[in-house]
N, CA, C, O and CB atoms as a CASP TS submission, in Angstrom:
PFRMAT TS
TARGET T0000
AUTHOR 0000-0000-0000
METHOD Language model
MODEL 1
PARENT N/A
ATOM      1  N   MET     1    -252.737  32.312 -50.739  1.00  0.00           N
ATOM      2  CA  MET     1    -254.238  32.213 -50.825  1.00  0.00           C
ATOM      3  C   MET     1    -254.680  30.933 -50.504  1.00  0.00           C
ATOM      4  O   MET     1    -254.267  29.956 -51.129  1.00  0.00           O
ATOM      5  CB  MET     1    -254.770  32.546 -52.141  1.00  0.00           C
ATOM      6  N   LYS     2    -255.608  30.827 -49.444  1.00  0.00           N
ATOM      7  CA  LYS     2    -256.096  29.576 -48.971  1.00  0.00           C
ATOM      8  C   LYS     2    -257.423  29.367 -49.609  1.00  0.00           C
ATOM      9  O   LYS     2    -258.287  30.242 -49.550  1.00  0.00           O
ATOM     10  CB  LYS     2    -256.179  29.525 -47.449  1.00  0.00           C
ATOM     11  N   LYS     3    -257.637  28.069 -50.307  1.00  0.00           N
ATOM     12  CA  LYS     3    -258.753  27.840 -50.940  1.00  0.00           C
ATOM     13  C   LYS     3    -259.797  27.247 -50.000  1.00  0.00           C
ATOM     14  O   LYS     3    -259.466  26.681 -48.958  1.00  0.00           O
ATOM     15  CB  LYS     3    -258.479  27.035 -52.055  1.00  0.00           C
ATOM     16  N   GLN     4    -261.089  27.390 -50.397  1.00  0.00           N
ATOM     17  CA  GLN     4    -262.209  26.816 -49.661  1.00  0.00           C
ATOM     18  C   GLN     4    -262.286  25.276 -50.010  1.00  0.00           C
ATOM     19  O   GLN     4    -262.284  24.867 -51.171  1.00  0.00           O
ATOM     20  CB  GLN     4    -263.581  27.585 -50.034  1.00  0.00           C
ATOM     21  N   LYS     5    -262.353  24.477 -48.918  1.00  0.00           N
ATOM     22  CA  LYS     5    -262.485  22.991 -49.149  1.00  0.00           C
ATOM     23  C   LYS     5    -263.829  22.686 -49.587  1.00  0.00           C
ATOM     24  O   LYS     5    -264.760  23.301 -49.067  1.00  0.00           O
ATOM     25  CB  LYS     5    -262.171  22.165 -47.903  1.00  0.00           C
ATOM     26  N   GLY     6    -264.067  21.754 -50.539  1.00  0.00           N
ATOM     27  CA  GLY     6    -265.361  21.329 -50.959  1.00  0.00           C
ATOM     28  C   GLY     6    -265.972  20.341 -50.010  1.00  0.00           C
ATOM     29  O   GLY     6    -265.336  19.952 -49.031  1.00  0.00           O
ATOM     30  N   PHE     7    -267.173  19.928 -50.268  1.00  0.00           N
ATOM     31  CA  PHE     7    -267.867  18.991 -49.385  1.00  0.00           C
ATOM     32  C   PHE     7    -267.333  17.577 -49.269  1.00  0.00           C
ATOM     33  O   PHE     7    -267.430  16.922 -48.232  1.00  0.00           O
ATOM     34  CB  PHE     7    -269.213  18.902 -49.810  1.00  0.00           C
ATOM     35  N   LEU     8    -266.753  17.128 -50.407  1.00  0.00           N
ATOM     36  CA  LEU     8    -266.141  15.881 -50.495  1.00  0.00           C
ATOM     37  C   LEU     8    -264.846  15.755 -49.758  1.00  0.00           C
ATOM     38  O   LEU     8    -264.506  14.715 -49.193  1.00  0.00           O
ATOM     39  CB  LEU     8    -265.952  15.571 -51.840  1.00  0.00           C
ATOM     40  N   GLN     9    -264.086  16.928 -49.787  1.00  0.00           N
ATOM     41  CA  GLN     9    -262.818  17.003 -49.002  1.00  0.00           C
ATOM     42  C   GLN     9    -263.103  17.027 -47.508  1.00  0.00           C
ATOM     43  O   GLN     9    -262.448  16.314 -46.748  1.00  0.00           O
ATOM     44  CB  GLN     9    -261.998  18.267 -49.394  1.00  0.00           C
ATOM     45  N   LYS    10    -264.026  17.796 -47.090  1.00  0.00           N
ATOM     46  CA  LYS    10    -264.466  17.832 -45.652  1.00  0.00           C
ATOM     47  C   LYS    10    -264.865  16.457 -45.195  1.00  0.00           C
ATOM     48  O   LYS    10    -264.444  15.976 -44.143  1.00  0.00           O
ATOM     49  CB  LYS    10    -265.662  18.812 -45.443  1.00  0.00           C
ATOM     50  N   LEU    11    -265.699  15.825 -46.021  1.00  0.00           N
ATOM     51  CA  LEU    11    -266.158  14.402 -45.735  1.00  0.00           C
ATOM     52  C   LEU    11    -264.948  13.422 -45.662  1.00  0.00           C
ATOM     53  O   LEU    11    -264.920  12.532 -44.812  1.00  0.00           O
ATOM     54  CB  LEU    11    -267.175  13.903 -46.878  1.00  0.00           C
ATOM     55  N   SER    12    -263.930  13.605 -46.587  1.00  0.00           N
ATOM     56  CA  SER    12    -262.809  12.803 -46.617  1.00  0.00           C
ATOM     57  C   SER    12    -262.059  12.956 -45.252  1.00  0.00           C
ATOM     58  O   SER    12    -261.613  11.972 -44.662  1.00  0.00           O
ATOM     59  CB  SER    12    -261.941  13.170 -47.824  1.00  0.00           C
ATOM     60  N   LEU    13    -261.942  14.189 -44.790  1.00  0.00           N
ATOM     61  CA  LEU    13    -261.202  14.368 -43.574  1.00  0.00           C
ATOM     62  C   LEU    13    -261.895  13.872 -42.289  1.00  0.00           C
ATOM     63  O   LEU    13    -261.238  13.354 -41.386  1.00  0.00           O
ATOM     64  CB  LEU    13    -260.893  15.784 -43.437  1.00  0.00           C
ATOM     65  N   VAL    14    -263.181  14.032 -42.221  1.00  0.00           N
ATOM     66  CA  VAL    14    -263.999  13.418 -41.285  1.00  0.00           C
ATOM     67  C   VAL    14    -263.851  11.929 -41.248  1.00  0.00           C
ATOM     68  O   VAL    14    -263.643  11.335 -40.190  1.00  0.00           O
ATOM     69  CB  VAL    14    -265.343  13.775 -41.537  1.00  0.00           C
ATOM     70  N   SER    15    -263.959  11.315 -42.426  1.00  0.00           N
ATOM     71  CA  SER    15    -263.860   9.890 -42.456  1.00  0.00           C
ATOM     72  C   SER    15    -262.429   9.365 -42.123  1.00  0.00           C
ATOM     73  O   SER    15    -262.265   8.262 -41.603  1.00  0.00           O
ATOM     74  CB  SER    15    -264.293   9.409 -43.811  1.00  0.00           C
ATOM     75  N   GLY    16    -261.497  10.123 -42.414  1.00  0.00           N
ATOM     76  CA  GLY    16    -260.069   9.836 -42.039  1.00  0.00           C
ATOM     77  C   GLY    16    -260.026   9.737 -40.461  1.00  0.00           C
ATOM     78  O   GLY    16    -259.543   8.763 -39.884  1.00  0.00           O
ATOM     79  N   VAL    17    -260.541  10.768 -39.850  1.00  0.00           N
ATOM     80  CA  VAL    17    -260.510  10.700 -38.363  1.00  0.00           C
ATOM     81  C   VAL    17    -261.289   9.581 -37.745  1.00  0.00           C
ATOM     82  O   VAL    17    -260.915   8.987 -36.734  1.00  0.00           O
ATOM     83  CB  VAL    17    -261.015  11.952 -37.801  1.00  0.00           C
ATOM     84  N   VAL    18    -262.444   9.309 -38.433  1.00  0.00           N
ATOM     85  CA  VAL    18    -263.223   8.108 -37.958  1.00  0.00           C
ATOM     86  C   VAL    18    -262.408   6.833 -38.122  1.00  0.00           C
ATOM     87  O   VAL    18    -262.436   5.940 -37.276  1.00  0.00           O
ATOM     88  CB  VAL    18    -264.574   7.964 -38.748  1.00  0.00           C
ATOM     89  N   SER    19    -261.702   6.775 -39.202  1.00  0.00           N
ATOM     90  CA  SER    19    -260.853   5.525 -39.437  1.00  0.00           C
ATOM     91  C   SER    19    -259.776   5.405 -38.449  1.00  0.00           C
ATOM     92  O   SER    19    -259.433   4.291 -38.052  1.00  0.00           O
ATOM     93  CB  SER    19    -260.217   5.515 -40.830  1.00  0.00           C
ATOM     94  N   PHE    20    -259.190   6.538 -38.004  1.00  0.00           N
ATOM     95  CA  PHE    20    -258.241   6.484 -36.995  1.00  0.00           C
ATOM     96  C   PHE    20    -258.778   5.975 -35.594  1.00  0.00           C
ATOM     97  O   PHE    20    -258.150   5.226 -34.846  1.00  0.00           O
ATOM     98  CB  PHE    20    -257.667   7.820 -36.880  1.00  0.00           C
ATOM     99  N   ILE    21    -259.980   6.475 -35.366  1.00  0.00           N
ATOM    100  CA  ILE    21    -260.675   6.039 -34.124  1.00  0.00           C
ATOM    101  C   ILE    21    -261.014   4.540 -34.214  1.00  0.00           C
ATOM    102  O   ILE    21    -260.726   3.806 -33.269  1.00  0.00           O
ATOM    103  CB  ILE    21    -261.993   6.884 -33.891  1.00  0.00           C
ATOM    104  N   LEU    22    -261.617   4.059 -35.317  1.00  0.00           N
ATOM    105  CA  LEU    22    -261.682   2.596 -35.455  1.00  0.00           C
ATOM    106  C   LEU    22    -260.528   1.881 -35.292  1.00  0.00           C
ATOM    107  O   LEU    22    -260.583   0.849 -34.623  1.00  0.00           O
ATOM    108  CB  LEU    22    -262.147   2.238 -36.632  1.00  0.00           C
ATOM    109  N   ALA    23    -259.497   2.231 -35.774  1.00  0.00           N
ATOM    110  CA  ALA    23    -258.125   1.564 -35.702  1.00  0.00           C
ATOM    111  C   ALA    23    -257.824   1.440 -34.222  1.00  0.00           C
ATOM    112  O   ALA    23    -257.421   0.363 -33.782  1.00  0.00           O
ATOM    113  CB  ALA    23    -256.938   2.424 -36.478  1.00  0.00           C
ATOM    114  N   GLY    24    -257.994   2.455 -33.458  1.00  0.00           N
ATOM    115  CA  GLY    24    -257.725   2.509 -31.959  1.00  0.00           C
ATOM    116  C   GLY    24    -258.628   1.569 -31.316  1.00  0.00           C
ATOM    117  O   GLY    24    -258.196   0.827 -30.434  1.00  0.00           O
ATOM    118  N   VAL    25    -259.866   1.536 -31.687  1.00  0.00           N
ATOM    119  CA  VAL    25    -260.853   0.631 -31.077  1.00  0.00           C
ATOM    120  C   VAL    25    -260.434  -0.806 -31.247  1.00  0.00           C
ATOM    121  O   VAL    25    -260.469  -1.588 -30.296  1.00  0.00           O
ATOM    122  CB  VAL    25    -262.241   0.843 -31.686  1.00  0.00           C
ATOM    123  N   CYS    26    -260.037  -1.159 -32.457  1.00  0.00           N
ATOM    124  CA  CYS    26    -259.616  -2.549 -32.928  1.00  0.00           C
ATOM    125  C   CYS    26    -258.248  -2.783 -32.190  1.00  0.00           C
ATOM    126  O   CYS    26    -257.971  -3.917 -31.801  1.00  0.00           O
ATOM    127  CB  CYS    26    -259.455  -2.656 -34.646  1.00  0.00           C
ATOM    128  N   GLY    27    -257.453  -1.810 -32.006  1.00  0.00           N
ATOM    129  CA  GLY    27    -256.141  -2.134 -31.262  1.00  0.00           C
ATOM    130  C   GLY    27    -256.397  -2.380 -29.811  1.00  0.00           C
ATOM    131  O   GLY    27    -255.720  -3.209 -29.203  1.00  0.00           O
ATOM    132  N   VAL    28    -257.420  -1.641 -29.185  1.00  0.00           N
ATOM    133  CA  VAL    28    -257.617  -1.797 -27.808  1.00  0.00           C
ATOM    134  C   VAL    28    -258.303  -3.156 -27.535  1.00  0.00           C
ATOM    135  O   VAL    28    -257.994  -3.890 -26.596  1.00  0.00           O
ATOM    136  CB  VAL    28    -258.424  -0.633 -27.268  1.00  0.00           C
ATOM    137  N   TRP    29    -259.275  -3.420 -28.457  1.00  0.00           N
ATOM    138  CA  TRP    29    -259.957  -4.701 -28.333  1.00  0.00           C
ATOM    139  C   TRP    29    -258.964  -5.952 -28.442  1.00  0.00           C
ATOM    140  O   TRP    29    -259.018  -6.911 -27.672  1.00  0.00           O
ATOM    141  CB  TRP    29    -261.051  -4.781 -29.441  1.00  0.00           C
ATOM    142  N   LEU    30    -258.112  -5.833 -29.425  1.00  0.00           N
ATOM    143  CA  LEU    30    -257.000  -6.853 -29.531  1.00  0.00           C
ATOM    144  C   LEU    30    -256.219  -7.006 -28.248  1.00  0.00           C
ATOM    145  O   LEU    30    -256.015  -8.097 -27.716  1.00  0.00           O
ATOM    146  CB  LEU    30    -256.019  -6.470 -30.651  1.00  0.00           C
ATOM    147  N   PHE    31    -255.806  -5.878 -27.795  1.00  0.00           N
ATOM    148  CA  PHE    31    -254.948  -5.710 -26.567  1.00  0.00           C
ATOM    149  C   PHE    31    -255.568  -6.568 -25.366  1.00  0.00           C
ATOM    150  O   PHE    31    -254.883  -7.319 -24.671  1.00  0.00           O
ATOM    151  CB  PHE    31    -254.857  -4.105 -26.151  1.00  0.00           C
ATOM    152  N   PHE    32    -256.953  -6.368 -25.201  1.00  0.00           N
ATOM    153  CA  PHE    32    -257.572  -6.993 -24.118  1.00  0.00           C
ATOM    154  C   PHE    32    -257.991  -8.568 -24.469  1.00  0.00           C
ATOM    155  O   PHE    32    -258.050  -9.415 -23.578  1.00  0.00           O
ATOM    156  CB  PHE    32    -258.818  -6.105 -23.729  1.00  0.00           C
ATOM    157  N   ARG    33    -258.234  -8.821 -25.661  1.00  0.00           N
ATOM    158  CA  ARG    33    -258.455 -10.204 -26.052  1.00  0.00           C
ATOM    159  C   ARG    33    -257.468 -11.238 -26.330  1.00  0.00           C
ATOM    160  O   ARG    33    -257.746 -12.435 -26.397  1.00  0.00           O
ATOM    161  CB  ARG    33    -259.101 -10.170 -27.053  1.00  0.00           C
ATOM    162  N   VAL    34    -256.173 -10.684 -26.507  1.00  0.00           N
ATOM    163  CA  VAL    34    -255.187 -11.613 -27.020  1.00  0.00           C
ATOM    164  C   VAL    34    -254.703 -12.548 -25.879  1.00  0.00           C
ATOM    165  O   VAL    34    -254.150 -13.607 -26.173  1.00  0.00           O
ATOM    166  CB  VAL    34    -253.992 -10.835 -27.653  1.00  0.00           C
ATOM    167  N   ASP    35    -254.888 -12.201 -24.631  1.00  0.00           N
ATOM    168  CA  ASP    35    -254.600 -13.185 -23.570  1.00  0.00           C
ATOM    169  C   ASP    35    -255.683 -14.262 -23.508  1.00  0.00           C
ATOM    170  O   ASP    35    -255.357 -15.398 -23.162  1.00  0.00           O
ATOM    171  CB  ASP    35    -254.481 -12.482 -22.199  1.00  0.00           C
ATOM    172  N   GLU    36    -256.922 -13.987 -23.813  1.00  0.00           N
ATOM    173  CA  GLU    36    -257.911 -15.009 -23.710  1.00  0.00           C
ATOM    174  C   GLU    36    -257.845 -15.998 -24.961  1.00  0.00           C
ATOM    175  O   GLU    36    -257.984 -17.211 -24.807  1.00  0.00           O
ATOM    176  CB  GLU    36    -259.313 -14.338 -23.585  1.00  0.00           C
ATOM    177  N   ILE    37    -257.649 -15.472 -26.082  1.00  0.00           N
ATOM    178  CA  ILE    37    -257.730 -16.212 -27.316  1.00  0.00           C
ATOM    179  C   ILE    37    -256.432 -16.627 -27.977  1.00  0.00           C
ATOM    180  O   ILE    37    -256.366 -17.597 -28.732  1.00  0.00           O
ATOM    181  CB  ILE    37    -258.465 -15.444 -28.240  1.00  0.00           C
ATOM    182  N   GLY    38    -255.453 -15.895 -27.680  1.00  0.00           N
ATOM    183  CA  GLY    38    -254.145 -16.278 -28.224  1.00  0.00           C
ATOM    184  C   GLY    38    -253.756 -15.442 -29.427  1.00  0.00           C
ATOM    185  O   GLY    38    -254.633 -14.956 -30.141  1.00  0.00           O
ATOM    186  N   ALA    39    -252.484 -15.262 -29.670  1.00  0.00           N
ATOM    187  CA  ALA    39    -252.086 -14.337 -30.747  1.00  0.00           C
ATOM    188  C   ALA    39    -252.297 -14.964 -32.233  1.00  0.00           C
ATOM    189  O   ALA    39    -252.364 -14.255 -33.237  1.00  0.00           O
ATOM    190  CB  ALA    39    -250.550 -13.950 -30.524  1.00  0.00           C
ATOM    191  N   TYR    40    -252.391 -16.350 -32.250  1.00  0.00           N
ATOM    192  CA  TYR    40    -252.550 -16.948 -33.572  1.00  0.00           C
ATOM    193  C   TYR    40    -253.985 -17.399 -33.956  1.00  0.00           C
ATOM    194  O   TYR    40    -254.231 -18.099 -34.938  1.00  0.00           O
ATOM    195  CB  TYR    40    -251.651 -18.113 -33.657  1.00  0.00           C
ATOM    196  N   ASN    41    -254.875 -16.940 -33.108  1.00  0.00           N
ATOM    197  CA  ASN    41    -256.309 -17.189 -33.420  1.00  0.00           C
ATOM    198  C   ASN    41    -256.769 -16.373 -34.522  1.00  0.00           C
ATOM    199  O   ASN    41    -256.308 -15.239 -34.652  1.00  0.00           O
ATOM    200  CB  ASN    41    -257.182 -16.935 -32.254  1.00  0.00           C
ATOM    201  N   PRO    42    -257.655 -16.840 -35.350  1.00  0.00           N
ATOM    202  CA  PRO    42    -258.227 -16.090 -36.405  1.00  0.00           C
ATOM    203  C   PRO    42    -258.884 -14.720 -36.011  1.00  0.00           C
ATOM    204  O   PRO    42    -258.816 -13.756 -36.772  1.00  0.00           O
ATOM    205  CB  PRO    42    -259.211 -16.939 -37.049  1.00  0.00           C
ATOM    206  N   ILE    43    -259.499 -14.665 -34.841  1.00  0.00           N
ATOM    207  CA  ILE    43    -260.053 -13.440 -34.287  1.00  0.00           C
ATOM    208  C   ILE    43    -258.917 -12.373 -34.036  1.00  0.00           C
ATOM    209  O   ILE    43    -259.140 -11.175 -34.214  1.00  0.00           O
ATOM    210  CB  ILE    43    -260.816 -13.768 -32.953  1.00  0.00           C
ATOM    211  N   SER    44    -257.748 -12.828 -33.636  1.00  0.00           N
ATOM    212  CA  SER    44    -256.627 -11.914 -33.321  1.00  0.00           C
ATOM    213  C   SER    44    -256.105 -11.403 -34.565  1.00  0.00           C
ATOM    214  O   SER    44    -255.872 -10.197 -34.655  1.00  0.00           O
ATOM    215  CB  SER    44    -255.517 -12.579 -32.526  1.00  0.00           C
ATOM    216  N   THR    45    -255.886 -12.216 -35.578  1.00  0.00           N
ATOM    217  CA  THR    45    -255.204 -11.935 -36.850  1.00  0.00           C
ATOM    218  C   THR    45    -256.198 -10.996 -37.619  1.00  0.00           C
ATOM    219  O   THR    45    -255.751 -10.068 -38.293  1.00  0.00           O
ATOM    220  CB  THR    45    -254.849 -13.325 -37.691  1.00  0.00           C
ATOM    221  N   SER    46    -257.473 -11.223 -37.526  1.00  0.00           N
ATOM    222  CA  SER    46    -258.454 -10.267 -38.221  1.00  0.00           C
ATOM    223  C   SER    46    -258.443  -8.871 -37.527  1.00  0.00           C
ATOM    224  O   SER    46    -258.625  -7.845 -38.182  1.00  0.00           O
ATOM    225  CB  SER    46    -259.970 -10.871 -38.186  1.00  0.00           C
ATOM    226  N   LEU    47    -258.230  -8.861 -36.212  1.00  0.00           N
ATOM    227  CA  LEU    47    -258.259  -7.537 -35.532  1.00  0.00           C
ATOM    228  C   LEU    47    -257.009  -6.845 -35.975  1.00  0.00           C
ATOM    229  O   LEU    47    -257.046  -5.657 -36.298  1.00  0.00           O
ATOM    230  CB  LEU    47    -258.337  -7.645 -33.930  1.00  0.00           C
ATOM    231  N   MET    48    -255.856  -7.573 -36.004  1.00  0.00           N
ATOM    232  CA  MET    48    -254.572  -6.902 -36.437  1.00  0.00           C
ATOM    233  C   MET    48    -254.753  -6.387 -37.815  1.00  0.00           C
ATOM    234  O   MET    48    -254.385  -5.239 -38.063  1.00  0.00           O
ATOM    235  CB  MET    48    -253.337  -7.876 -36.394  1.00  0.00           C
ATOM    236  N   ALA    49    -255.329  -7.189 -38.806  1.00  0.00           N
ATOM    237  CA  ALA    49    -255.579  -6.818 -40.044  1.00  0.00           C
ATOM    238  C   ALA    49    -256.406  -5.525 -40.180  1.00  0.00           C
ATOM    239  O   ALA    49    -256.119  -4.617 -40.960  1.00  0.00           O
ATOM    240  CB  ALA    49    -256.177  -7.883 -40.664  1.00  0.00           C
ATOM    241  N   SER    50    -257.452  -5.533 -39.349  1.00  0.00           N
ATOM    242  CA  SER    50    -258.510  -4.415 -39.412  1.00  0.00           C
ATOM    243  C   SER    50    -257.748  -3.131 -38.854  1.00  0.00           C
ATOM    244  O   SER    50    -257.996  -2.028 -39.341  1.00  0.00           O
ATOM    245  CB  SER    50    -259.933  -4.791 -38.461  1.00  0.00           C
ATOM    246  N   THR    51    -256.898  -3.272 -37.917  1.00  0.00           N
ATOM    247  CA  THR    51    -256.079  -2.154 -37.434  1.00  0.00           C
ATOM    248  C   THR    51    -255.321  -1.560 -38.369  1.00  0.00           C
ATOM    249  O   THR    51    -255.285  -0.339 -38.521  1.00  0.00           O
ATOM    250  CB  THR    51    -255.246  -2.499 -36.444  1.00  0.00           C
ATOM    251  N   PHE    52    -254.617  -2.455 -39.105  1.00  0.00           N
ATOM    252  CA  PHE    52    -253.704  -1.966 -40.194  1.00  0.00           C
ATOM    253  C   PHE    52    -254.491  -1.393 -41.331  1.00  0.00           C
ATOM    254  O   PHE    52    -254.068  -0.392 -41.908  1.00  0.00           O
ATOM    255  CB  PHE    52    -252.800  -3.102 -40.726  1.00  0.00           C
ATOM    256  N   PHE    53    -255.571  -1.947 -41.675  1.00  0.00           N
ATOM    257  CA  PHE    53    -256.430  -1.358 -42.866  1.00  0.00           C
ATOM    258  C   PHE    53    -256.995   0.034 -42.332  1.00  0.00           C
ATOM    259  O   PHE    53    -256.908   0.959 -43.140  1.00  0.00           O
ATOM    260  CB  PHE    53    -257.761  -2.437 -43.328  1.00  0.00           C
ATOM    261  N   PHE    54    -257.517   0.299 -41.191  1.00  0.00           N
ATOM    262  CA  PHE    54    -258.045   1.542 -40.808  1.00  0.00           C
ATOM    263  C   PHE    54    -256.901   2.659 -40.532  1.00  0.00           C
ATOM    264  O   PHE    54    -257.150   3.864 -40.586  1.00  0.00           O
ATOM    265  CB  PHE    54    -258.913   1.304 -39.567  1.00  0.00           C
ATOM    266  N   ILE    55    -255.740   2.181 -40.258  1.00  0.00           N
ATOM    267  CA  ILE    55    -254.692   3.206 -40.165  1.00  0.00           C
ATOM    268  C   ILE    55    -254.361   3.581 -41.658  1.00  0.00           C
ATOM    269  O   ILE    55    -254.243   4.772 -41.948  1.00  0.00           O
ATOM    270  CB  ILE    55    -253.365   2.656 -39.336  1.00  0.00           C
ATOM    271  N   CYS    56    -254.211   2.636 -42.584  1.00  0.00           N
ATOM    272  CA  CYS    56    -253.860   3.072 -43.981  1.00  0.00           C
ATOM    273  C   CYS    56    -254.838   3.931 -44.628  1.00  0.00           C
ATOM    274  O   CYS    56    -254.554   4.936 -45.278  1.00  0.00           O
ATOM    275  CB  CYS    56    -253.666   1.926 -44.850  1.00  0.00           C
ATOM    276  N   VAL    57    -256.153   3.424 -44.386  1.00  0.00           N
ATOM    277  CA  VAL    57    -257.278   4.359 -44.885  1.00  0.00           C
ATOM    278  C   VAL    57    -257.289   5.702 -44.319  1.00  0.00           C
ATOM    279  O   VAL    57    -257.512   6.691 -45.017  1.00  0.00           O
ATOM    280  CB  VAL    57    -258.610   3.791 -44.601  1.00  0.00           C
ATOM    281  N   GLY    58    -257.037   5.762 -42.987  1.00  0.00           N
ATOM    282  CA  GLY    58    -257.086   7.030 -42.295  1.00  0.00           C
ATOM    283  C   GLY    58    -256.032   8.033 -42.817  1.00  0.00           C
ATOM    284  O   GLY    58    -256.277   9.232 -42.955  1.00  0.00           O
ATOM    285  N   VAL    59    -254.831   7.451 -43.100  1.00  0.00           N
ATOM    286  CA  VAL    59    -253.689   8.284 -43.624  1.00  0.00           C
ATOM    287  C   VAL    59    -254.213   8.864 -44.932  1.00  0.00           C
ATOM    288  O   VAL    59    -254.217  10.079 -45.131  1.00  0.00           O
ATOM    289  CB  VAL    59    -252.299   7.412 -43.855  1.00  0.00           C
ATOM    290  N   ILE    60    -254.700   7.882 -45.912  1.00  0.00           N
ATOM    291  CA  ILE    60    -254.906   8.330 -47.233  1.00  0.00           C
ATOM    292  C   ILE    60    -256.050   9.371 -47.228  1.00  0.00           C
ATOM    293  O   ILE    60    -255.979  10.376 -47.936  1.00  0.00           O
ATOM    294  CB  ILE    60    -255.208   7.140 -48.160  1.00  0.00           C
ATOM    295  N   LEU    61    -257.125   9.116 -46.404  1.00  0.00           N
ATOM    296  CA  LEU    61    -258.224  10.064 -46.407  1.00  0.00           C
ATOM    297  C   LEU    61    -257.853  11.371 -45.807  1.00  0.00           C
ATOM    298  O   LEU    61    -258.365  12.405 -46.237  1.00  0.00           O
ATOM    299  CB  LEU    61    -259.384   9.513 -45.691  1.00  0.00           C
ATOM    300  N   THR    62    -256.978  11.383 -44.823  1.00  0.00           N
ATOM    301  CA  THR    62    -256.595  12.639 -44.266  1.00  0.00           C
ATOM    302  C   THR    62    -255.725  13.405 -45.267  1.00  0.00           C
ATOM    303  O   THR    62    -255.881  14.614 -45.441  1.00  0.00           O
ATOM    304  CB  THR    62    -255.866  12.432 -42.944  1.00  0.00           C
ATOM    305  N   ILE    63    -254.817  12.693 -45.914  1.00  0.00           N
ATOM    306  CA  ILE    63    -253.966  13.497 -47.057  1.00  0.00           C
ATOM    307  C   ILE    63    -255.019  14.040 -48.056  1.00  0.00           C
ATOM    308  O   ILE    63    -254.900  15.221 -48.380  1.00  0.00           O
ATOM    309  CB  ILE    63    -252.808  12.463 -47.927  1.00  0.00           C
ATOM    310  N   ILE    64    -255.942  13.381 -48.533  1.00  0.00           N
ATOM    311  CA  ILE    64    -256.910  13.760 -49.522  1.00  0.00           C
ATOM    312  C   ILE    64    -257.648  15.041 -48.944  1.00  0.00           C
ATOM    313  O   ILE    64    -257.787  16.073 -49.600  1.00  0.00           O
ATOM    314  CB  ILE    64    -257.926  12.531 -49.837  1.00  0.00           C
ATOM    315  N   GLY    65    -258.090  14.871 -47.694  1.00  0.00           N
ATOM    316  CA  GLY    65    -258.836  15.953 -47.176  1.00  0.00           C
ATOM    317  C   GLY    65    -258.041  17.297 -46.750  1.00  0.00           C
ATOM    318  O   GLY    65    -258.665  18.345 -46.586  1.00  0.00           O
ATOM    319  N   ARG    66    -256.760  17.233 -46.592  1.00  0.00           N
ATOM    320  CA  ARG    66    -255.872  18.331 -46.412  1.00  0.00           C
ATOM    321  C   ARG    66    -255.258  19.046 -47.656  1.00  0.00           C
ATOM    322  O   ARG    66    -254.903  20.223 -47.586  1.00  0.00           O
ATOM    323  CB  ARG    66    -254.829  17.860 -45.613  1.00  0.00           C
ATOM    324  N   THR    67    -255.147  18.346 -48.733  1.00  0.00           N
ATOM    325  CA  THR    67    -254.501  18.906 -49.857  1.00  0.00           C
ATOM    326  C   THR    67    -255.278  20.098 -50.564  1.00  0.00           C
ATOM    327  O   THR    67    -256.505  20.170 -50.494  1.00  0.00           O
ATOM    328  CB  THR    67    -254.264  17.803 -50.817  1.00  0.00           C
ATOM    329  N   ASP    68    -254.603  20.917 -51.163  1.00  0.00           N
ATOM    330  CA  ASP    68    -255.118  22.023 -51.939  1.00  0.00           C
ATOM    331  C   ASP    68    -255.457  21.535 -53.420  1.00  0.00           C
ATOM    332  O   ASP    68    -254.577  21.642 -54.275  1.00  0.00           O
ATOM    333  CB  ASP    68    -254.052  23.206 -51.943  1.00  0.00           C
ATOM    334  N   ILE    69    -256.601  21.048 -53.724  1.00  0.00           N
ATOM    335  CA  ILE    69    -256.999  20.631 -55.046  1.00  0.00           C
ATOM    336  C   ILE    69    -257.352  21.789 -55.879  1.00  0.00           C
ATOM    337  O   ILE    69    -258.178  22.595 -55.452  1.00  0.00           O
ATOM    338  CB  ILE    69    -258.128  19.690 -54.992  1.00  0.00           C
ATOM    339  N   PRO    70    -256.739  21.963 -57.160  1.00  0.00           N
ATOM    340  CA  PRO    70    -257.079  23.099 -57.900  1.00  0.00           C
ATOM    341  C   PRO    70    -258.491  22.984 -58.505  1.00  0.00           C
ATOM    342  O   PRO    70    -259.000  21.887 -58.734  1.00  0.00           O
ATOM    343  CB  PRO    70    -256.060  23.318 -58.952  1.00  0.00           C
ATOM    344  N   SER    71    -259.092  24.133 -58.749  1.00  0.00           N
ATOM    345  CA  SER    71    -260.391  24.151 -59.361  1.00  0.00           C
ATOM    346  C   SER    71    -260.169  23.884 -60.765  1.00  0.00           C
ATOM    347  O   SER    71    -259.212  24.423 -61.321  1.00  0.00           O
ATOM    348  CB  SER    71    -261.138  25.448 -59.150  1.00  0.00           C
ATOM    349  N   PHE    72    -260.998  23.059 -61.448  1.00  0.00           N
ATOM    350  CA  PHE    72    -261.010  22.755 -62.823  1.00  0.00           C
ATOM    351  C   PHE    72    -262.176  23.474 -63.599  1.00  0.00           C
ATOM    352  O   PHE    72    -262.571  23.026 -64.676  1.00  0.00           O
ATOM    353  CB  PHE    72    -261.099  21.265 -62.974  1.00  0.00           C
ATOM    354  N   LYS    73    -262.684  24.532 -63.058  1.00  0.00           N
ATOM    355  CA  LYS    73    -263.694  25.176 -63.681  1.00  0.00           C
ATOM    356  C   LYS    73    -263.111  26.056 -64.779  1.00  0.00           C
ATOM    357  O   LYS    73    -262.053  26.673 -64.656  1.00  0.00           O
ATOM    358  CB  LYS    73    -264.492  25.924 -62.705  1.00  0.00           C
ATOM    359  N   LEU    74    -263.898  26.064 -65.880  1.00  0.00           N
ATOM    360  CA  LEU    74    -263.415  26.959 -66.960  1.00  0.00           C
ATOM    361  C   LEU    74    -263.840  28.449 -66.789  1.00  0.00           C
ATOM    362  O   LEU    74    -263.499  29.288 -67.622  1.00  0.00           O
ATOM    363  CB  LEU    74    -263.937  26.443 -68.308  1.00  0.00           C
TER
END
């Protein structure tokens, strides 16, 4: 029996996908900028940290959005 997902679970799943997209944008931006500014520049390290953060948030929000959370209604 498949349960209906609530609004917040759907929002979590959409936010997870958006986080993966933002991680890709940060990674591509880093790829094109690393030759100009170097790998040890604070801009490069912040883009690396942002990519890692968005990937981790995307994984967590996607897992929350896809799980079957039981109903706690009495």
